[in-house]
Backbone as CSV, one residue per row, in Angstrom:
resi,resn,N_x,N_y,N_z,CA_x,CA_y,CA_z,C_x,C_y,C_z
1,MET,15.536,27.847,-10.936,16.453,27.244,-10.798,16.243,25.824,-11.782
2,PRO,16.604,25.908,-12.594,16.384,24.540,-13.569,16.661,23.475,-12.159
3,CYS,16.019,21.952,-12.497,16.344,21.080,-11.924,17.027,20.093,-12.800
4,PRO,17.378,19.459,-12.507,19.237,18.041,-13.371,18.022,16.596,-13.629
5,ARG,18.290,16.359,-14.336,18.168,15.415,-14.631,18.721,13.720,-14.575
6,PHE,19.488,14.456,-14.025,20.427,13.243,-13.732,22.015,13.620,-13.212
7,TYR,22.404,12.916,-12.267,23.840,12.670,-11.952,24.859,12.379,-12.702
8,LYS,26.431,13.139,-13.333,27.595,12.391,-14.116,27.849,12.127,-12.880
9,ALA,27.843,10.406,-12.997,29.467,9.631,-12.027,30.671,9.395,-12.387
10,SER,31.111,10.073,-11.249,32.682,10.420,-11.772,33.860,9.706,-10.713
11,ARG,34.750,9.319,-11.101,36.124,8.444,-10.419,36.914,9.177,-10.245
12,LYS,37.938,9.623,-8.692,38.861,10.966,-8.436,39.137,9.612,-7.165
13,LYS,40.907,9.543,-7.651,41.245,8.789,-6.222,41.063,7.985,-5.967
14,LYS,40.294,7.132,-6.906,39.925,5.717,-6.176,38.734,6.013,-5.362
15,SER,37.833,6.980,-5.375,36.598,7.327,-4.417,35.558,7.139,-5.371
16,VAL,34.189,6.790,-5.504,33.114,7.428,-6.355,32.110,8.261,-6.121
17,HIS,32.008,8.981,-6.405,31.640,10.128,-6.196,30.684,10.695,-7.593
18,PHE,29.628,11.922,-7.006,28.393,12.385,-8.499,28.871,13.552,-7.910
19,ARG,28.836,13.750,-9.698,28.765,15.944,-9.714,27.627,16.043,-10.116
20,ARG,27.100,16.893,-9.557,25.638,17.198,-10.490,25.688,17.546,-12.386
21,SER,25.198,17.554,-12.525,24.944,17.766,-14.059,24.464,18.482,-14.630
22,ALA,23.788,20.256,-13.502,23.457,21.084,-13.639,23.262,21.661,-12.489
23,HIS,21.813,22.840,-12.448,22.164,23.735,-11.650,21.496,23.026,-9.942
24,CYS,22.283,23.975,-9.003,21.262,23.419,-7.561,19.781,22.871,-7.972
25,LEU,19.722,22.201,-7.253,18.394,21.145,-6.853,17.459,22.625,-5.627
26,SER,16.379,22.867,-6.496,15.633,23.337,-5.858,14.693,23.359,-5.039
27,ASP,14.119,23.396,-4.036,12.981,22.969,-2.453,11.902,22.612,-3.313
28,GLY,11.383,23.770,-4.574,10.177,23.602,-4.811,10.086,23.618,-6.113
29,PRO,10.549,23.023,-7.113,10.709,23.559,-8.280,9.052,24.062,-9.000
30,LYS,9.267,24.950,-9.686,7.857,25.414,-10.788,7.075,24.383,-11.118
31,ASP,8.059,23.279,-12.379,7.477,22.664,-12.832,6.458,21.499,-12.228
32,PRO,5.299,20.827,-12.403,5.136,20.118,-11.672,5.725,18.945,-11.613
33,SER,5.691,18.752,-13.247,5.981,17.379,-13.774,7.930,17.218,-13.206
34,ARG,8.170,18.425,-12.869,9.958,18.024,-11.504,9.832,17.899,-10.816
35,ARG,8.604,17.759,-9.533,8.393,17.689,-8.498,8.837,15.979,-8.487
36,LYS,8.465,15.069,-8.893,9.534,14.127,-8.588,11.034,13.531,-8.680
37,VAL,11.569,13.897,-9.461,12.638,14.100,-10.381,13.599,14.272,-9.516
38,CYS,13.247,16.053,-8.730,13.698,16.781,-7.622,14.606,15.479,-6.970
39,PRO,13.566,14.996,-5.619,14.134,14.861,-4.425,14.586,12.928,-5.742
40,LEU,14.511,12.260,-6.764,14.806,11.138,-7.083,16.352,11.374,-6.629
41,SER,16.880,12.786,-7.422,17.800,13.285,-8.574,18.929,13.291,-6.516
42,ARG,18.543,14.034,-5.909,18.875,13.925,-4.563,19.269,12.245,-4.239
43,LEU,18.763,10.707,-4.712,18.462,9.464,-3.679,19.090,8.991,-4.779
44,ALA,20.384,9.465,-5.048,21.065,8.655,-6.112,22.465,8.289,-4.921
45,PRO,22.947,9.943,-4.915,23.962,9.408,-3.676,23.956,8.834,-2.857
46,LEU,23.357,8.436,-2.455,22.557,7.943,-1.282,22.454,6.307,-1.016
47,PHE,22.696,6.267,-2.190,22.686,4.250,-2.646,23.896,4.269,-2.964
48,LEU,25.268,4.572,-2.953,26.414,4.476,-3.063,27.224,4.608,-1.504
49,ARG,26.655,4.809,-0.585,26.820,5.108,0.658,26.673,3.444,1.238
50,GLY,27.889,3.235,2.639,27.960,1.994,3.231,27.193,2.695,4.477
51,PRO,27.002,1.632,5.786,26.260,1.711,7.106,27.626,2.998,7.386
52,SER,26.307,4.228,8.142,26.916,4.732,9.399,27.469,4.742,9.834
53,ARG,27.771,3.018,10.223,28.322,2.033,11.778,28.415,1.223,11.486
54,LYS,29.118,0.559,12.326,29.647,-0.714,12.418,28.487,-1.854,12.901
55,LEU,27.812,-2.194,11.681,26.394,-3.424,11.750,27.273,-4.570,11.781
56,PRO,26.480,-5.502,12.042,26.874,-7.204,12.475,26.498,-8.054,10.981
57,GLY,27.269,-8.048,10.084,27.034,-8.753,8.572,26.783,-7.777,7.702
58,ALA,27.986,-6.535,8.055,27.193,-5.242,7.412,28.635,-5.470,5.567
59,ARG,27.197,-5.528,4.984,28.035,-5.427,3.435,29.453,-4.566,3.662
60,PRO,30.382,-4.758,2.263,31.237,-3.707,1.495,30.862,-3.012,1.292
61,ARG,31.288,-1.730,1.407,31.510,0.086,0.458,31.710,-0.654,-1.002
62,ALA,31.191,-1.700,-2.097,31.877,-2.013,-3.493,31.003,-1.791,-4.340
63,VAL,30.242,-0.429,-4.942,29.471,-0.155,-5.689,29.830,0.666,-6.852
64,ALA,29.787,0.820,-7.575,29.922,1.907,-8.480,28.414,2.370,-9.208
65,PRO,28.325,3.663,-9.737,27.855,3.788,-10.551,27.918,3.872,-11.872
66,PHE,26.735,3.594,-12.638,26.673,2.886,-14.127,25.250,3.843,-14.348
67,ALA,24.597,3.397,-14.696,23.721,4.361,-15.385,22.476,4.632,-14.216
68,TRP,21.779,6.031,-14.229,20.730,6.179,-13.384,19.184,7.257,-14.340
69,ARG,18.146,6.291,-14.411,17.555,6.792,-15.036,16.260,6.943,-14.785
70,HIS,15.702,8.345,-14.938,14.036,8.513,-14.490,13.287,8.467,-15.377
71,GLU,11.840,7.389,-15.084,10.817,7.395,-15.889,10.726,7.084,-16.822
72,VAL,11.321,5.776,-16.693,11.042,4.674,-17.205,10.161,3.780,-17.353
73,SER,9.320,4.170,-18.986,7.785,3.775,-19.615,8.405,2.111,-19.711
74,HIS,7.155,1.204,-19.318,7.245,-0.285,-19.367,5.934,-0.242,-20.012
75,PRO,6.204,-1.157,-21.559,4.400,-1.721,-21.503,4.079,-3.040,-20.249
76,LEU,2.688,-3.016,-20.096,1.434,-3.525,-20.021,1.224,-4.626,-20.410
77,SER,0.669,-4.134,-21.319,-0.175,-4.470,-22.748,0.419,-5.106,-23.953
78,ARG,-0.259,-5.329,-24.899,-0.092,-5.314,-25.954,-0.175,-5.061,-27.031
79,GLY,-1.548,-3.847,-26.178,-2.351,-3.318,-27.487,-0.853,-2.235,-28.036
80,ARG,-2.390,-1.190,-28.686,-1.958,-0.064,-29.128,-3.171,1.472,-28.444
81,GLY,-2.454,2.467,-28.781,-3.250,3.717,-28.964,-3.725,3.667,-27.458
82,ARG,-4.812,3.871,-27.251,-5.823,4.021,-26.370,-5.217,2.881,-25.234
83,ARG,-5.691,1.679,-25.956,-5.853,0.506,-24.984,-3.665,0.085,-24.177
84,ARG,-3.535,0.591,-24.919,-1.864,0.389,-24.677,-1.960,0.860,-22.815
85,ARG,-1.188,-0.060,-21.964,-1.236,0.640,-20.689,0.074,-0.027,-20.456
86,ALA,1.051,0.752,-19.034,2.289,1.201,-19.298,2.436,0.833,-17.461
87,LEU,3.636,0.941,-17.406,4.173,0.901,-15.855,5.089,2.158,-16.099
88,VAL,5.246,2.711,-16.084,6.160,3.813,-15.601,7.420,4.020,-14.328
89,ALA,8.276,3.271,-14.130,9.005,3.481,-13.058,9.748,5.218,-12.729
90,ASP,9.468,5.486,-11.295,9.996,6.997,-10.698,11.546,6.254,-12.000
91,ALA,12.586,5.678,-11.029,13.896,5.613,-11.867,13.947,3.862,-12.214
92,VAL,15.284,3.582,-12.393,16.221,2.227,-12.802,17.425,2.511,-12.602
93,LEU,17.622,1.974,-11.879,19.375,2.506,-11.286,20.018,1.006,-11.492
94,THR,21.068,1.467,-12.128,22.138,0.310,-12.435,23.851,0.489,-11.663
95,TYR,23.747,-0.709,-10.993,25.223,-0.627,-10.124,26.204,-1.671,-10.681
96,LEU,27.796,-1.434,-10.636,28.471,-2.637,-10.830,28.968,-2.677,-9.138
97,ARG,28.930,-3.672,-8.847,29.587,-4.444,-7.297,30.581,-4.911,-7.444
98,LEU,31.236,-5.178,-6.977,32.842,-5.990,-6.889,32.050,-7.025,-5.946
99,ASP,32.002,-8.465,-7.237,31.960,-9.442,-6.370,32.803,-10.719,-6.756
100,GLY,33.006,-10.696,-5.138,35.676,-11.636,-5.869,35.865,-11.554,-6.427
101,ASP,36.164,-12.366,-7.118,37.531,-11.474,-8.737,36.496,-10.890,-9.514
102,GLY,35.778,-10.930,-9.738,34.380,-10.484,-10.608,33.810,-8.970,-10.300
103,VAL,32.735,-8.711,-11.379,31.371,-7.432,-11.046,31.383,-7.688,-11.689
104,ALA,30.137,-7.356,-10.779,28.255,-8.165,-10.630,27.877,-6.965,-11.662
105,VAL,26.464,-6.868,-11.740,25.350,-5.760,-11.974,24.666,-5.887,-11.634
106,GLU,24.170,-4.674,-10.828,22.837,-5.061,-10.124,22.138,-3.703,-10.259
107,GLN,20.555,-4.033,-10.529,19.809,-3.162,-11.120,18.229,-3.190,-10.042
108,ARG,17.892,-2.089,-10.083,16.913,-1.717,-9.240,15.582,-0.854,-9.426
109,PHE,14.495,-0.935,-9.392,13.555,-0.255,-9.756,13.211,0.700,-8.840
110,LEU,13.345,2.069,-8.463,12.993,3.458,-7.571,11.235,3.985,-7.348
111,GLU,11.273,3.575,-6.563,9.938,4.407,-6.469,9.651,5.264,-5.642
112,ILE,9.596,6.428,-4.887,9.424,7.275,-4.744,8.349,7.541,-3.822
113,ASP,7.516,7.613,-2.551,6.073,7.784,-2.356,6.275,9.501,-0.679
114,ARG,5.489,10.247,-2.011,5.405,11.386,-1.039,4.489,11.291,0.019
115,ALA,3.466,11.056,-0.049,2.234,10.686,0.697,1.532,10.915,0.129
116,THR,1.256,11.387,-0.984,0.362,12.395,-2.314,-0.891,11.217,-2.440
117,LEU,-0.615,9.821,-2.481,-1.345,8.952,-2.863,-2.352,7.718,-1.238
118,THR,-3.165,7.720,-1.688,-3.837,6.921,-1.192,-2.810,5.744,-0.426
119,VAL,-2.669,5.036,0.641,-1.813,3.841,0.718,-2.828,2.332,0.176
120,ASP,-3.695,2.470,0.055,-3.898,1.075,-0.957,-4.028,1.610,-2.810
121,ARG,-3.721,2.980,-2.555,-3.299,2.755,-4.113,-2.084,3.141,-4.605
122,LEU,-1.561,3.809,-3.110,0.369,3.150,-3.124,0.810,1.417,-3.889
123,ALA,0.090,0.876,-2.853,0.089,-0.343,-2.738,-0.552,-1.055,-4.399
124,ALA,-1.037,-0.989,-4.545,-2.338,-1.526,-6.198,-0.421,-0.954,-7.706
125,GLU,-0.184,1.081,-6.919,0.993,0.610,-7.957,1.570,0.222,-7.954
126,LEU,2.448,-0.898,-6.602,4.006,-1.739,-6.194,3.249,-2.929,-6.810
127,ALA,1.700,-3.607,-6.910,1.646,-4.721,-7.603,1.510,-4.604,-8.614
128,ARG,1.781,-2.708,-9.958,2.123,-3.362,-11.038,3.112,-4.448,-11.723
129,TYR,4.092,-4.020,-10.705,5.036,-4.486,-11.025,5.206,-6.167,-11.606
130,PRO,4.634,-7.225,-10.243,4.884,-8.261,-11.252,4.177,-8.660,-11.875
131,GLU,2.863,-8.030,-12.084,1.779,-7.295,-14.150,3.343,-7.618,-14.855
132,LEU,3.827,-6.747,-14.713,5.010,-6.223,-15.671,6.245,-8.168,-16.338
133,PHE,6.665,-8.340,-14.912,6.659,-8.980,-14.985,6.456,-11.307,-15.180
134,ARG,5.466,-10.694,-15.573,4.770,-11.880,-16.180,4.016,-11.411,-17.349
135,LEU,4.475,-9.885,-18.295,3.932,-9.925,-18.754,4.697,-10.390,-20.550
136,ALA,4.653,-11.258,-21.267,4.938,-11.676,-22.930,4.198,-11.427,-23.672
137,GLY,5.218,-11.564,-24.562,5.421,-11.117,-25.866,4.497,-12.333,-27.399
138,GLY,4.477,-12.227,-27.745,3.578,-13.308,-29.091,4.950,-14.572,-29.103
139,ASP,6.065,-14.543,-28.778,6.462,-15.751,-28.752,7.225,-16.405,-27.265
140,GLY,5.953,-15.666,-26.953,5.854,-16.124,-25.134,7.461,-15.812,-24.582
141,GLU,8.198,-15.056,-24.352,9.308,-14.425,-24.112,9.011,-13.069,-23.029
142,PRO,9.161,-13.389,-21.745,8.789,-12.388,-21.253,9.077,-10.869,-21.777
143,LEU,8.943,-9.969,-22.144,9.317,-8.652,-22.367,9.884,-7.828,-21.613
144,TRP,10.089,-7.727,-20.512,11.211,-7.094,-19.470,12.873,-7.697,-19.982
145,ARG,12.758,-9.195,-20.476,13.693,-9.730,-20.681,14.255,-8.524,-21.470
146,SER,14.095,-8.357,-22.423,14.881,-7.244,-24.158,15.420,-5.884,-23.217
147,ARG,15.255,-5.950,-21.580,16.191,-4.377,-21.368,16.817,-5.743,-20.076
148,TYR,16.531,-6.238,-19.565,17.318,-6.737,-18.153,17.428,-8.224,-18.059
149,PRO,19.375,-8.423,-17.800,19.296,-10.337,-17.812,18.421,-10.190,-16.219
150,VAL,17.798,-9.826,-15.807,16.952,-10.542,-14.266,16.189,-9.132,-14.299
151,PHE,14.650,-10.149,-13.740,13.778,-8.820,-13.117,14.567,-8.386,-12.096
152,PRO,14.749,-6.105,-12.072,15.024,-6.171,-10.974,14.281,-6.230,-9.796
153,PRO,14.652,-6.192,-8.356,13.575,-5.416,-7.325,13.750,-4.521,-7.100
154,VAL,12.501,-4.307,-6.662,12.001,-2.783,-6.319,12.135,-2.718,-4.964
155,HIS,12.772,-0.904,-5.081,12.521,-0.306,-4.101,11.076,0.696,-3.993
156,CYS,10.997,1.040,-2.848,10.114,2.393,-2.457,10.298,2.735,-1.910
157,VAL,10.726,4.660,-1.114,11.150,4.734,-0.489,10.314,6.144,-0.402
158,LEU,9.608,5.896,1.770,8.707,7.117,1.647,9.210,8.357,2.262
159,THR,8.711,9.004,2.142,8.270,10.778,3.077,7.373,11.409,2.720
160,GLY,7.537,12.868,3.214,6.079,12.918,3.322,5.561,12.622,4.872
161,GLY,6.494,12.593,5.566,4.372,12.337,7.081,6.148,11.790,8.065
162,SER,5.760,12.305,9.304,6.765,11.726,10.674,6.666,10.716,10.518
163,ARG,7.489,10.110,11.144,8.334,8.864,11.569,7.310,7.636,11.363
164,ALA,6.499,7.719,12.949,5.151,6.812,13.019,4.303,6.865,11.706
165,VAL,3.817,7.916,10.791,3.314,7.345,9.920,3.550,7.009,9.275
166,LEU,5.290,7.103,8.271,5.456,6.798,7.780,5.458,4.862,8.126
167,GLU,5.597,4.848,9.308,5.876,2.757,9.561,4.243,2.254,9.720
168,ARG,3.368,3.151,9.853,1.720,2.859,9.623,1.616,3.191,8.170
169,ARG,2.668,3.816,7.270,2.176,3.061,6.033,2.264,2.435,5.638
170,ARG,3.494,2.176,5.743,4.928,0.747,5.215,4.037,-0.555,6.004
171,SER,3.899,-0.448,7.075,2.929,-1.397,7.477,1.497,-2.397,6.683
172,THR,1.115,-0.665,6.621,-0.135,-0.974,5.801,-0.522,-1.526,4.200
173,ALA,0.201,-0.920,3.705,1.017,-1.170,2.026,1.376,-2.163,1.874
174,ILE,2.571,-3.336,2.667,2.510,-4.748,2.914,1.733,-5.329,3.228
175,ALA,0.750,-5.035,4.251,-0.210,-6.207,4.124,-1.098,-5.935,2.536
176,LEU,-1.257,-4.654,2.683,-2.228,-4.786,1.321,-1.833,-5.729,-0.152
177,LEU,-0.297,-5.737,0.569,0.529,-6.510,-0.722,0.561,-7.695,-1.197
178,ARG,0.869,-7.992,0.511,0.895,-9.438,0.887,-0.117,-11.033,0.042
179,SER,-1.593,-9.764,0.589,-2.285,-9.657,0.084,-3.039,-9.885,-1.876
180,ASP,-2.683,-9.569,-2.621,-2.647,-9.501,-4.209,-2.058,-10.297,-4.684
181,PRO,-3.609,-10.419,-5.304,-2.873,-11.812,-5.699,-1.945,-11.170,-7.121
182,ARG,-1.717,-11.006,-7.094,-0.498,-10.594,-8.297,1.313,-10.011,-7.792
183,LEU,0.922,-10.201,-6.858,1.737,-10.405,-6.413,2.114,-12.376,-5.873
184,ALA,1.860,-12.809,-5.523,1.364,-13.764,-5.074,1.368,-15.101,-6.174
185,ARG,0.968,-14.367,-7.838,1.491,-15.381,-8.992,2.880,-14.808,-9.290
186,ALA,3.924,-14.182,-9.001,4.967,-13.766,-8.929,5.681,-13.746,-8.372
187,PRO,6.647,-15.154,-7.747,6.875,-15.357,-6.148,8.668,-14.774,-7.080
188,GLU,8.827,-14.336,-8.127,10.566,-13.933,-8.543,10.155,-12.825,-8.274
189,VAL,9.550,-11.955,-7.760,9.305,-10.151,-8.070,9.176,-10.124,-6.298
190,SER,10.718,-8.824,-6.378,11.079,-8.633,-4.738,10.798,-7.128,-4.439
191,VAL,9.356,-6.748,-3.710,9.633,-5.404,-3.717,9.465,-4.907,-1.992
192,SER,10.133,-4.195,-1.843,10.884,-3.427,-0.684,10.745,-2.731,-0.228
193,ILE,10.613,-2.061,0.643,9.752,-0.603,1.375,10.959,-0.102,2.541
194,CYS,11.200,0.906,2.765,12.191,2.005,3.451,12.037,3.241,3.613
195,LEU,12.020,3.575,4.820,12.026,5.168,4.935,13.530,5.961,4.462
196,LEU,12.433,7.291,3.984,13.507,7.995,3.213,14.932,8.516,3.924
197,GLU,13.921,8.621,5.757,14.840,9.284,7.345,15.530,7.925,7.394
198,ASP,15.620,6.653,7.078,16.320,5.360,7.211,17.778,5.386,5.977
199,LEU,17.187,5.935,5.111,17.992,5.606,4.611,19.380,7.535,4.604
200,GLN,19.089,8.075,4.471,20.129,8.978,4.366,20.630,8.568,6.180
201,ALA,20.486,8.220,6.730,21.030,8.326,8.382,22.231,7.238,7.854
202,GLU,20.745,6.121,7.608,22.102,4.536,8.070,22.630,4.297,6.228
203,GLY,21.754,4.582,4.998,22.505,4.041,3.880,21.545,2.999,3.187
204,PRO,21.989,2.538,2.298,21.932,1.549,2.034,22.037,-0.101,2.276
205,PHE,23.108,-0.158,2.853,23.836,-1.421,3.261,23.441,-1.610,4.584
206,ALA,22.266,-1.023,5.433,22.279,-1.225,6.857,20.694,-2.038,6.476
207,PRO,19.849,-2.793,7.737,19.036,-3.829,7.789,17.355,-2.663,7.258
208,ILE,16.936,-1.992,6.310,16.182,-0.753,6.668,15.150,-1.262,5.867
209,PHE,15.362,-2.116,5.431,13.999,-2.160,4.049,12.825,-3.456,4.235
210,ARG,12.207,-3.670,4.171,11.242,-4.711,4.854,10.474,-5.000,3.976
211,ASP,10.961,-6.229,3.309,10.450,-6.352,1.959,8.832,-7.608,2.516
212,ALA,7.403,-7.079,1.297,6.827,-7.126,1.285,6.537,-8.659,2.090
213,ARG,7.400,-10.041,1.288,7.047,-11.343,1.057,7.383,-11.375,2.722
214,GLU,8.951,-10.924,3.497,8.925,-11.126,4.493,8.886,-9.852,5.315
215,PRO,8.295,-9.367,6.156,8.257,-8.171,6.503,8.820,-8.084,8.180
216,GLY,8.916,-9.194,8.386,9.422,-9.405,9.719,10.851,-9.554,9.912
217,GLN,11.429,-9.396,8.982,13.336,-9.732,8.389,13.449,-8.653,7.963
218,PRO,14.018,-7.387,8.369,14.326,-6.285,7.674,16.040,-6.619,6.964
219,VAL,16.150,-6.415,5.777,17.506,-6.646,4.848,17.911,-4.988,4.224
220,ASP,18.669,-5.244,3.690,19.519,-4.477,3.028,19.668,-3.956,1.705
221,TRP,19.858,-3.149,0.782,19.239,-3.258,-0.831,19.862,-4.188,-1.312
222,LEU,20.616,-5.179,-0.987,20.795,-6.021,-1.707,20.270,-7.367,-1.350
223,GLY,19.488,-7.354,-0.451,18.413,-8.484,0.480,18.681,-8.934,0.792
224,GLY,20.266,-9.048,1.793,20.649,-9.837,2.746,20.841,-9.115,4.443
């Protein structure tokens, strides 16, 4: 059964919901290249959920989906052909959020880690985002500004193991990131990690994310 490449967002009776754009997701796609697309598509509705219980200081559930793109490639060098390096984000999320009397645009890079990489490789992959932030064109302007008004924070979602294993994996990845000079040279870049189990149970507005710069202070997906 084919796997959908995206979800279509729609509104009905003032509520936001996702409508699948293709058949039901299968647990084991036959095409290996689509193994990430399936779990990523399952994540899309999770980022619209409010907290499942009352939390102190919880943010209101006031977001609407605008865009959800898979496998978004970004150049990491100005070379051509084989010399050209690229960062391929698993997904880029764009949401509209009510902000007082106006609407704010929220964008996020999303990575899903299924524990198939070694933890040092995972940290190295996440440290490529600060590289993207610092890469400039011939005119000195950052290349990412041709796509994004501000550089999107990075969320990495961990799955593929027991809770104890994934918590240890998160702590190790954060320790490696904190010691990576690429992240130190780009203080504007936010990289945070959460567990899929927590995202499913609590939703993104709960303090389930650990930012690599301040791992001792759990935050929600908006950084609060």
